[in-house]
N, CA and C of each residue as an Amber inpcrd file, in Angstrom:
protein
   141
   0.8250000  -1.1860000   0.0000000   0.0000000   0.0000000   0.0000000
   0.8680000   1.2490000   0.0000000   1.9740000   1.1910000   0.7000000
   2.8610000   2.3510000   0.7330000   3.4150000   2.6690000  -0.6400000
   3.7810000   1.6280000  -1.3860000   4.2760000   1.8320000  -2.7410000
   3.2120000   2.4350000  -3.6480000   1.9780000   2.0070000  -3.4730000
   0.8700000   2.5490000  -4.2560000   0.6640000   4.0300000  -3.9660000
   0.7200000   4.4020000  -2.6910000   0.5550000   5.8050000  -2.3170000
   1.7060000   6.6410000  -2.8710000   2.9190000   6.1330000  -2.7930000
   4.0770000   6.8630000  -3.3300000   3.9440000   7.0280000  -4.8430000
   3.5220000   5.9750000  -5.5360000   3.3690000   6.0560000  -6.9850000
   2.3110000   7.0760000  -7.3710000   1.2100000   7.1080000  -6.6430000
   0.1690000   8.1050000  -6.9340000   0.6510000   9.5120000  -6.6290000
   1.4530000   9.6380000  -5.6020000   2.0040000  10.9450000  -5.2680000
   2.9490000  11.4330000  -6.3560000   3.8360000  10.5520000  -6.8240000
   4.7700000  10.9190000  -7.8940000   4.0320000  11.2190000  -9.1910000
   2.9130000  10.5530000  -9.4180000   2.1280000  10.7690000 -10.6310000
   1.2460000  12.0080000 -10.5650000   1.2260000  12.6860000  -9.4150000
   0.4210000  13.8940000  -9.2640000  -1.0560000  13.6240000  -9.0690000
  -1.4070000  12.4080000  -8.6940000  -2.8170000  12.0510000  -8.5180000
  -3.2520000  12.0390000  -7.0590000  -2.3790000  12.4040000  -6.1630000
  -2.6950000  12.4180000  -4.7420000  -2.9510000  13.8720000  -4.3310000
  -4.2080000  14.2540000  -4.3760000  -4.6050000  15.6280000  -4.1080000
  -5.4310000  15.6960000  -2.8290000  -5.4500000  16.8540000  -2.1570000
  -6.2300000  16.9700000  -0.9190000  -7.7170000  16.6840000  -1.1030000
  -8.2840000  17.0230000  -2.2500000  -9.7270000  16.7980000  -2.4330000
 -10.0610000  15.3600000  -2.8090000  -9.0690000  14.5830000  -3.2100000
  -9.2870000  13.1610000  -3.5120000  -8.5780000  12.3310000  -2.4490000
  -9.2730000  12.1010000  -1.3520000  -8.6830000  11.4740000  -0.1750000
  -8.8440000   9.9650000  -0.1440000  -9.4870000   9.3740000  -1.1070000
  -9.8070000   7.9430000  -1.0430000  -8.5560000   7.0860000  -0.8990000
  -7.4850000   7.4350000  -1.5970000  -6.2610000   6.6430000  -1.5220000
  -5.7100000   6.6370000  -0.0970000  -5.6310000   7.7890000   0.5170000
  -5.0980000   7.8700000   1.8780000  -6.0420000   7.2240000   2.8830000
  -7.3420000   7.4340000   2.7210000  -8.3060000   6.8330000   3.6390000
  -8.2670000   5.3070000   3.5630000  -8.2160000   4.7530000   2.3540000
  -8.1630000   3.3010000   2.2050000  -6.8540000   2.7350000   2.7270000
  -5.7630000   3.4430000   2.5250000  -4.4720000   2.9930000   3.0490000
  -4.4780000   2.9980000   4.5750000  -5.0720000   4.0170000   5.1680000
  -5.1540000   4.0880000   6.6260000  -6.0240000   2.9620000   7.1770000
  -7.1530000   2.6800000   6.5240000  -8.0050000   1.5750000   6.9690000
  -7.2720000   0.2480000   6.8860000  -6.5450000   0.0330000   5.8010000
  -5.7920000  -1.2090000   5.6330000  -4.7050000  -1.3240000   6.6920000
  -4.0170000  -0.2220000   6.9700000  -2.9590000  -0.2010000   7.9850000
  -3.5240000  -0.5840000   9.3520000  -4.6630000  -0.0120000   9.7140000
  -5.2630000  -0.3230000  11.0130000  -5.7410000  -1.7720000  11.0650000
  -6.2970000  -2.2760000   9.9750000  -6.7300000  -3.6740000   9.9360000
  -5.5460000  -4.6150000  10.1440000  -4.4550000  -4.3610000   9.4650000
  -3.2720000  -5.2240000   9.5840000  -2.7050000  -5.1510000  10.9980000
  -2.7070000  -3.9750000  11.6000000  -2.2180000  -3.8250000  12.9700000
  -3.0730000  -4.6190000  13.9540000  -4.3950000  -4.4940000  13.8310000
  -5.2890000  -5.2420000  14.7250000  -5.1720000  -6.7460000  14.5060000
  -5.0150000  -7.1580000  13.2660000  -4.8550000  -8.5740000  12.9800000
  -3.5540000  -9.1020000  13.5980000  -2.4840000  -8.3410000  13.5050000
  -1.2170000  -8.7380000  14.1070000  -1.3070000  -8.8400000  15.6110000
  -1.9970000  -7.8920000  16.2330000  -2.1820000  -7.9550000  17.6870000
  -3.0020000  -9.1780000  18.0840000  -4.0480000  -9.4680000  17.3160000
  -4.8610000 -10.6400000  17.6120000  -4.0650000 -11.9280000  17.4870000
  -3.2210000 -12.0030000  16.4720000  -2.3770000 -13.1900000  16.2850000
  -1.3620000 -13.3190000  17.4100000  -0.9080000 -12.2010000  17.9500000
   0.0560000 -12.2500000  19.0410000  -0.6090000 -12.5860000  20.3800000
  -1.8390000 -12.1490000  20.5900000  -2.4850000 -12.2850000  21.8960000
  -3.2840000 -13.5900000  22.0090000  -4.0050000 -13.9710000  20.9850000
  -4.8770000 -15.1500000  21.0870000  -4.1510000 -16.4400000  21.4620000
  -3.0170000 -16.7500000  20.8750000  -2.3450000 -17.9930000  21.2930000
  -1.9450000 -17.9780000  22.7740000  -1.6000000 -16.8300000  23.2850000
  -1.2240000 -16.7410000  24.7000000  -2.4380000 -16.9480000  25.6110000
  -3.6050000 -16.4880000  25.1610000  -4.8020000 -16.6710000  25.9580000
  -5.3220000 -18.1190000  25.8940000  -5.1160000 -18.7650000  24.7680000
  -5.6320000 -20.1260000  24.5940000  -4.6970000 -21.2000000  25.1100000
  -3.4540000 -20.8480000  25.3720000  -2.4760000 -21.8400000  25.8250000
  -2.5250000 -22.0360000  27.3230000
C-alpha cells in the first residue's frame, strides 16, 4: 500500500480533495495492525 501511495504521489494524482487513496491505506494499515495484535495475543490466551 505504501508503494501505491508513493506512486500516486509521484504521478500527481494524490490531491487533498481526492482522499480515497489515503483513507483506504489508513483503513488497511489499522486492519493489519489489529490482525497482528490478535495473532500475538490469542495464542497466549488459549495456551
